[in-house]
Every structure is written in structure tokens, then in C-alpha cells.
N, C-alpha and C positions, 0 to 999 in steps of 0.2 A: 475316575475319571475325573477329571476340574471341570464345572462347566460355566461361562459367566452371560447371562442372559444379556443383560443391559448392553455388553460391550459385541456380542456373538461373537464370543472366540471358546473351545475348549477343549482342557489336556489333558494325554495321561500319564499319571507319575506310576512309577515302579517303586516297591518298597521290598526290603529284605526279613523285611518281619511278616509273622504266620499271619493267615485272611480269619485267623480267630478272635473274636472282642476276647479279651483278657477279664473279665471279672473279681475284684477285689474279693479276696477269701475274708472270715474273719480272723482268722489269726492273722494273718497282715492286716489288719484294720487297731486292732487291738492295741494295747500298753505293755505288752511283754519282752521287749527287747533289751531286757540292761543293757546300760552301755555307762563307760564311766565318766564321771565330772568334774570338775575343780571345786572343792566347796569353800572355797578362801583363792583370794589375788597371789599369785606366785612370778618373782621376780627371774627374771634371765636368768639363768643356771646354777638354780634352785635347785637342790636335787629333794624329788618329791616323795614323800613317808604317808601313813594310812592317813594322820591328821589331815592329809589335801585333799583327801579322795571322796568319794561314794558315791551311789550308782543313780542309775534316775532310765526310766522306762521310756523308753520311745517307740513310734507305732512300726517302726522299719528299720531293718538292719544301716547300718550307714558304715560305709565299704569307709577303711582306716580308721576307723574307731576301736576302743580296746573293749572288750566284755568282760575283763576279770582284772583285779585292781594287783592282784602279785604280779602280771607281767608292767605294771607299773611303779611298784616299788622300790626303787633307788634308780632309778632313771635321771636325768638334767634335762630341763625346761629349756631348746632351743630359744624361748619368744616370752614375754610377757602371757600371763596367761588369765583372762579375766573369772572370777567368781561364776561357779553355770553353765563353765566353757565344757562341753562334751568334748576329751581329749580326742587327739589323731598319734598316730603313727608320726606323722610328719612333724611334730611340736614339740618331739623326745629325741633326744640322743643316750645311748651306754655311759654311763659314770663311770669311767674308770679311773680304780685306784693306784695306778704307774701308767705313766703319759711317756709314749716309745720321745727319745731324745731329754726327756728331765733327767733331775740326779736326783738318787736313790738311797736310802741304807741300806746296810746289806750287815746282814747283823745273826751273826754261827753263836750258836753257845749248848753248854750240856751244864752237869749238875754244876762242877766248879767256877767253868768262868764263863763268859762273854767278849766275843770279837764283833766291832761293827767298825765296818770301813764304808767309805762312799762310792757307787757307782754311778754309770751311764744305762739308764732302761734304753734296750733298742729294738724293745718292742710295747704295746700297751697290755695295758691285760687288769682284768678284776681281780676281787680277792681269792684265792684259789688256783687261779690260772699258772702254768707253767711259761716262763717267760726267758730271754737270753740277757743278761746283763753284764757291759766292761766293766772291771775291776778301775779306779779308777787311779792309782797306785803302780799295779802291778800290767794293765793292758791287758790280763786275760779276761777270756768268755767265761762264762760261767750259766750255767740253766740255774734257773731258781725258782723258788713259789711265792708271787706275790703275796702277805700276811695280813697289811694293814694300809693307809693311804702313806704311799711314798717308803715303804719297807716290806722288804724281803728277805728270806732265808735261804742257803744254799741248797739242794739237791743233796741229802747223802748218802753216800754208797753201800748198794744190799747187797 
């Protein structure tokens, strides 16, 4: 109940919270929650690596923040990021080696010969992903494995 004696009114407020008082535990109050932070300024579109990142202890868990540097490495910044900023999931995007609709080099090789042709990626993919491409000359659809930035290799029949 809320009362204002000088104005002579009162009202009752209801809450969905429990009526227990919440005490801050020592664990919550201590600085033992590591989060990933930026150690130098990062430009929009830049791919993050270990030299950009470090840990900082905080007093509370921050929703949407990263707690493991390995989950950040290889991602691309959606925005400019300032040194000291705590990294959030919404600030980063996956860095695809192959983008949908973009030109890629399709290379097939064995011990004696290597053949490279152009293809159009029908899906996006990271290194090691299996995606579909369309051979630029023949128009055939192929399943390929992403080997590096804008490069793919056909899956062999085994």
C-alpha cells in the first residue's frame, strides 16, 4: 500500500514478484564473472582475432555478452567497436567464407592435374561447410565443400 498523508490518499499496488526481500550474495557482489571485451578499436566489417580481445571481470552476468573468446574469434563486427567495450552477440555476425549469389572458384585436383572453373554460390558457407553451387559454364548444380575465402572443391564420389 502507498499512502500520501499530505494529500490524504492511498492506493494498493500488486506485483508478480515474491514478497521476499532479495539479498545480494557475496558471489553476485564479487568481480568473478568474466566477459569478453575489445582491447583496441575495431572498424565495422573487421574480422576479430585474439589480438582484439581479452577478458574483464564484472560483478554480474550481462545478458547477451560472451564469456569465451573462442566463440568470438572469426566473427565480423556489425558496427565500429570502441576499446574497452563488452562484446554483445548483437554487435557481431558470422563471417562467411562464401556468400550466397557471389562468384566462387571451383577447383578439382589430383596428383597430376588441377582444373578451376567459375561457379555461383547458391548458399552461404563457412570453411568446411557443404553448400550448393551452379557451374557457370555448364549450368550444373554441384555439392561442394568450402575450402577457403571464395574457393570450393567438389565432393568426390566414394
